[in-house]
N, C-alpha and C positions, 0 to 999 in steps of 0.2 A: 199222254194225258193222265194215265194211271200214276206215273211218277209225280206229276204236278199235284194230283189229288192227294197222294200220300204226304207230300211236303206240306200242303195246306192243312191237312188233318193234324200233322205233328205241330205246326205252328199254333193251331187253335188249342191243342192240348197243353202246350207250353204256356200260352197266355192264360188259360183257365187255371192251370196249376199255380202260376205266380199270384193270381188274384186270390186263390184259396189260401195260399201261404200268408199273404198280406192280411187277409181277414182273420186268420188264426192269431197272428202276431198282435193285431189290434185288440182282439178279445182278451189276450193275456195282459196287455198293457193298459187296458181300459181304466182300471182303478187308479193308475198312476198319472193319467192325463186329465187335462181340463176339458170342460164340455166343448169349448171352441175347437181344441185340437181334435177331439173325437169326431166332431161334425165335419171338420176339414178332411180328415182321413176317410170318413165314410163317403164324402162327396167325391174324393179321388177314386175310390173303389167303384162307385157308380159310373163315373166317366170311363174307367177302364173296361167295365162290363159292357157299357154301351159300344165302345170301340170293338170289343170282341164280337158282339152281336152284329155290328155293321160289317165286320170282316167276314163273318159267316155268310151274311146276305150277299156280299159282293162276290164271294166265291161259289156258293151253292144255292143262291136264290134263283127265282124265276128268270131273271136277266143276268145271272152271275157268269163268272168265267167258265165254270164247268159246262153249263148249257151252251154257251157260245162256242167253246172249243168242240163240243160234241157235234153241234150243227156244222161247223167248219169241216170236220172229218167226214160226216155223213153226206155233205152236199155233193162232192164229186160222184159218189155212188148213186145218189138220187138222179144226178144229171145223166149218167150212163143209162139208168133204167128208163128214164123219160125218153131219151133219144131212141132206145131200142123199141119201146112201146109205139112211138110215132112211126118208126120204120115198118113194124109189123102191121100197124093199122092201115098205113098207106098201101102196103103190098097186098094185103088181103081185103082191103076196102071195108074195114070195120067202121061202123058208126059210133059205137061205144065200147069202152073197155073199163071194167069196174075193178076196184081193189077190195078183195074179200075181207082184208084185215081192217078196213076202215069202218065208219059208222053206218054205211049203207046197209039197209035191211035186204038180205038175200036169202029167201026161203029155200031155194034149191038151185043147184048149178051142176050140169053134167061135166064130168071130168074132161071130156074132149074139148070143152071150151076154156079150160085152164091154160093160160099162156105163160105161166111162170117159167117152165122149163125152156120154152122157146125164147123168152126174153134173156134168160141166162146164156143160152147158146149164142144168141145174137151179140150179147156183150163180149163173150169169149172170142167169137169170130172177129169182131171189130178190133179187139185188143191184139189178137194174133196177126190180123192184117196190118195193123199199125206197126207191129214189130218187124214183119217181113218188109214192109215198105221202108222202114227206117234203116234196115240193114242193106237191102239190095238197091233201092231206088232213091237213096238220099240225094245224090247229085242231080238226078233227073228231076226230083221234086223241087230242089232249090232253083233249078233253071226255070221250071214251069211257074214257080211262084214269082220269079222275077219278070218273066214275059207276060203272064196273065195272072193277076192276083184276085180277080173278082168274078169273072164270068164262068169259069170252068169248075168251080167248087160245088160239091154236092150239098143238098139241103141239110144232110147230117152234119157236115163240117161247119156250115154256117150256124146251125143250131148249137153245136158244141162251142164254137167261138162266142156266141151270144151268151150261152150259159157260163162260160169261163169268165167273160167280162162282168156278168152280173155277180158271180161269186167273188171276183176281185173287188168289185165295188162294195159288196156286202162286207168283205173282210176289212177294207179300208175304213168303212163306216164303223164297224165294230171296234177297230183299233182306235179310231178317233174318240168314240164314246168311252172306251176304256181309259184312254189318256185323260179325257175330261173328268172322268170319275176319280182317277188317281190324283189329278190336280186339286179337285174339290176336297178329296179326303185329306190331302196334305195341308190345304188351307185350314180345314176344320181342325186337324190335329195341331197345327201351329197355333190356332186361336185358343184351343183348349189348353195347350201348354202355356201360352201367355197368361190366360186367366188363372191357371193353376199357380204360376209363378207370382202373379199379382196377389192371389189369396195367401200364398206362403209369405210374401213380403209383409202384407197387412197383418197376418197372424204374428209374425216375428216382431213387428212394431208394437202390436198390442201387448205381447209378452214382455217386451223391453220396457214399455211404459208402465205395465203392472209391477215389474220388478223395481223400477225407479220409485214408484209411488210407495211400494212396501218399504223400500230402503229409507225413503224420506220419512215415512211414518215411524219406522224403527228409530231413526235418529232423533225425531221429535220426542218420542217416548223416553229415549235416553236423556235428552236435555231436560225434560220435565223431572225425571227421576233425580238427575244430578242437582237440579235447582231445589227440589224438595229436601234432598240430603243436606245441601248447604244451608237452607233455611232452618232445618232441625238443628244443625251444628251451631248456627248463630243463636237460636233460642236457648240451646243448652248452655252456651257460653254466658248468655245474659243471666240465665237462672243461677249458674254457678257463681257469677260475679255478685249477684244480689244476695245469694246465700252467704258468700264470703263476707260481704259488706255487713250483712245482718249479724254474723258471728262476731265480727270486730266491734260492732256497735254494742252488742250484748256484753262482750268482754270488757269494753271500756266502762260501761255502766257498773259492772260488777267491781271493777278496780276502783272506781270512784266511790261506790258504796262502802267498800272495804276501807278506803282511805278516810272517809267521813267517820266511820265507826272507830277507827284508831285515833283519829283526832279527838273525837268525843271522849274516849277513854283517857286520853292524855290530859284533856282539860279537867276532867273529874279528878284525876290523880293529882294534878297541880293544885287544885283548890283544896283538897284534903290536906296536902302538905302545908299549905299556907295557914290553915285553921289551927293545925297543930302547933 
C-alpha cells in the first residue's frame, strides 16, 4: 500500500508540474497569440486541472483507493479481534464488552476488566493452533472435511468462514465499483479528448478562414493599387499627349504668323520696286 501511495503521489506531482510548465509557457506566449487561442489554451489547462483534482479524489478521497485498500488490509485483523471477543464473551458469560477507543463515554474502568491482553493471547493461540493443525493433522482434517463438512465445526470456524465470505463479497464489490469508476473516468477522458480535438479543429478552421480573408483582402488592395497606378499612367499619357498637341498647335501658329509677316514684307518690297 505504501508503494502504491508513493506512486500515486509521484503521478500527481508530475501532472501538476506539467500543468505549471504549460501555464508558464502560455504566459510567455500570450502577447503572440490571438484571444481565441489564449481562451482555448486556458480551457485546456482548466480541463487538465480538473482531471488532476478528480485523480486525487479517486486516490485519496473518502471513497478513494487508499481508504479502500486500508479497509481491506485491516478487515482480517478486525475479524480475528471480533472472533476472539465473541469467544471470551461466551466463555466468561459477559453481557457487554466495550471499546475504550470508541466514542462511548467511559468515566472509569478498572484495569482487571481490560480484556485487550486476553484478546491478543486468544488470537495468538488460535494462530498457533492453526499452524499446528496445518502441520500435523493436515490429512486428518482433509478426511474429516470430506466425511462431515457441516455438523462438527465449531462456532468460531463458522464465524470465520462467514467473515471471510463477507470480506470476499466486499472485496468483489469494491473491485466492481473501482472498475465502474475506471470505465466512467475513461469515458469522460475520451469525451474531453474528443471535445478538445473538436475545439482544436474549429480553431484551426477559424485561423485558416481568417488567413484566407486576410489574403483575399491583401490581393484586393493590390488590385486596387494596381488599377489606380494604371489610371494615373493613363491620365499622365493623356496629359502628355494634350501638351504635345498644344505645343505643335502653338508652333504651327508661330510658323504661320512668321510666314504671313515674311509675305507682307515681300509684298511691300515688290510694290516699292514697281513704283521706282
